[in-house]
PLY file of the C-alpha trace (Angstrom):
ply
format ascii 1.0
element vertex 106
property float x
property float y
property float z
element edge 105
property int vertex1
property int vertex2
end_header
-0.13 -0.17 -0.15
2.27 3.01 -1.42
1.50 6.42 -0.45
2.64 9.44 -2.06
3.54 12.31 0.65
4.09 15.65 -0.87
4.86 19.25 0.48
8.31 18.00 2.56
10.63 19.95 3.78
14.09 19.59 2.32
15.36 18.87 6.02
13.16 15.96 6.39
14.64 12.47 6.51
14.07 8.93 5.95
14.33 8.34 9.49
11.83 10.63 10.23
9.09 9.76 7.53
9.79 5.83 8.70
8.61 7.17 12.46
5.94 9.53 11.98
4.04 6.75 9.47
5.17 3.87 12.06
2.91 5.31 14.65
-0.20 3.83 12.39
1.14 0.50 10.99
4.39 -1.39 9.93
6.00 0.72 7.17
7.52 -1.58 4.49
10.10 0.62 2.55
10.17 4.66 2.40
11.93 6.10 -0.63
12.87 9.77 -0.59
13.95 11.01 -4.18
17.01 13.10 -4.66
17.80 15.61 -7.80
20.62 14.40 -9.69
22.64 17.10 -9.93
22.25 18.68 -5.85
21.78 15.78 -4.24
19.18 17.94 -2.37
16.12 15.89 -1.80
13.12 16.93 -4.20
10.25 17.43 -1.67
8.23 14.58 -1.76
8.42 11.01 -0.83
6.39 7.52 -1.28
6.20 5.72 1.95
4.91 1.59 1.71
2.53 -0.04 4.30
2.07 -3.37 4.89
-1.70 -2.79 4.83
-4.25 -0.77 3.39
-6.45 -0.65 6.79
-2.79 0.89 8.02
-2.47 2.92 4.71
-5.94 4.30 5.25
-5.35 5.26 9.03
-2.23 7.11 8.27
-4.03 8.76 5.74
-6.53 10.76 7.94
-4.30 11.49 10.67
-1.00 12.32 8.48
-2.95 14.71 5.81
-2.18 18.27 6.53
-0.18 18.08 9.68
2.96 20.20 10.02
6.23 18.04 9.60
9.41 20.07 9.98
7.44 23.58 9.80
5.26 22.37 6.53
2.03 21.14 6.14
2.42 17.67 4.23
0.17 16.28 1.37
-0.46 12.59 1.94
-2.61 10.08 -0.27
-2.53 6.78 -2.11
-0.09 6.90 -4.85
-1.45 6.60 -8.54
0.37 4.85 -10.98
2.96 6.44 -13.14
1.35 7.66 -16.69
3.07 6.22 -19.55
5.36 9.07 -21.35
5.12 9.09 -25.11
8.13 8.18 -26.57
10.15 11.10 -28.42
8.41 13.79 -30.35
8.54 13.90 -34.04
11.99 12.99 -34.74
15.05 14.39 -36.14
14.06 16.51 -38.92
16.30 18.05 -41.11
16.53 21.96 -39.94
15.07 25.23 -41.07
13.25 24.69 -44.49
16.15 23.07 -45.95
18.90 25.80 -45.00
21.40 25.02 -42.42
22.37 27.28 -39.54
24.43 29.77 -41.47
21.73 30.11 -44.25
23.51 28.11 -47.02
21.13 25.72 -49.01
21.79 21.81 -47.92
22.12 19.28 -50.46
20.96 15.63 -49.81
0 1
1 2
2 3
3 4
4 5
5 6
6 7
7 8
8 9
9 10
10 11
11 12
12 13
13 14
14 15
15 16
16 17
17 18
18 19
19 20
20 21
21 22
22 23
23 24
24 25
25 26
26 27
27 28
28 29
29 30
30 31
31 32
32 33
33 34
34 35
35 36
36 37
37 38
38 39
39 40
40 41
41 42
42 43
43 44
44 45
45 46
46 47
47 48
48 49
49 50
50 51
51 52
52 53
53 54
54 55
55 56
56 57
57 58
58 59
59 60
60 61
61 62
62 63
63 64
64 65
65 66
66 67
67 68
68 69
69 70
70 71
71 72
72 73
73 74
74 75
75 76
76 77
77 78
78 79
79 80
80 81
81 82
82 83
83 84
84 85
85 86
86 87
87 88
88 89
89 90
90 91
91 92
92 93
93 94
94 95
95 96
96 97
97 98
98 99
99 100
100 101
101 102
102 103
103 104
104 105
């Protein structure tokens, strides 16, 4: 039973989330994504609990609670949407001309 937890402070840790959600049932996983370039948390997490009842109790009691100075948003995680695969392809530039304004020969 996976939940999305949003509006987290950058200072919120995995341990904080495990402890907080653990008061409503067994936490089986906490995923706290970080930015690839800075390594800083991205401001959201996914928390997985062992039962639907535990998840529903956590959502009911924690959604809107002030954690590390911010009101968090907690709801059931939705499946990730499929992303399109690449647009329209490479194309051949602007009307058959290269960047210098010269006509291309193919």
